[in-house]
N, C-alpha and C positions, 0 to 999 in steps of 0.2 A: 176382441177390443180390448178390453180389461187385461185380459195376460198380459198383451202385448206391454200397456200403462206399466202394470204392477213387475212387470219383469224388467224394466230399464235402470227404475233406480235398483234394484239389489246387483244385478252387473257392474254397474258404477262401486257399489258397497265392497262386492267381492274384489274387485279391478285395483282395490284400497288397502282390503283388509289381506288378501293372499299376499303380497309382499311382504307386507309390515309384519308377518307372522313368519316369513321363510327368514326375512334377516332377522326379530328376534330369536328364531331359532339358532340361527349359527351362532349369533352374540355367546347365547346361552352354550352351547358348544365350547368356543373357542376361550368362553370363564372357565367353563369344567378342566378342559383338558390345560389349561394356564395355570391353576392353582395346581392341581395335581401333580406336572412339572417341576413347579415351584416343592414344595413337600418334599417331594419325592428328592429334588436334587439335594433338599437342605438334610435330608436324612443322609445321604451319599458322600455328604463334605464336598462339593461342589460350588458351584456360583452359583445361586436362581435366577438370578437376574437372566447370566448369559444364559442358564438352558433353559427359563421362558423366551429368550429373544428368539433362539434358535428356532424352537420347539413352536412359536407363535407366526413367525414371521417365514420359516421353509416348509409351514405346514403342506402336507402330510408327509413328507420327506425327512421335516427334523426331526418332528416325534419318534418315526420308525429306527430313524438313527440315534436316538437317545433310546428306545427301548435293546437296541440292540448292542451299543455300546458303552451304557452306563456301569459304572463300577459297582464292586458289590459294595452293602452298607459299611460305613468306617467304623462304625460301633452298635448293637442290639436298641431296639426300641427299649424306652424305658418302661418296664413291668412292674407294678408294686408288688404286685403278688410275691416278685424273691426278695423283699425287705418287711413282711411282715411277721409277727413275733408269732413264736409257734411256744 
């Protein structure tokens, strides 16, 4: 009897905790993918807002399309070592 008494509150807690954890994980994934898409679009000279919208709203197809059809970087990233005095 004590086992079923303690089990019911645990099931109730897990029934709220598991969906919350799944939603939090999905938000984290979308946040990371979106921030990467913005920085990648800026590096390649494209509109970060439009790339972000395409990647997030058409996920995962938008992300795949951006990875396949993204242009080459417009300029190499800044490297401080090239400007060092020697």
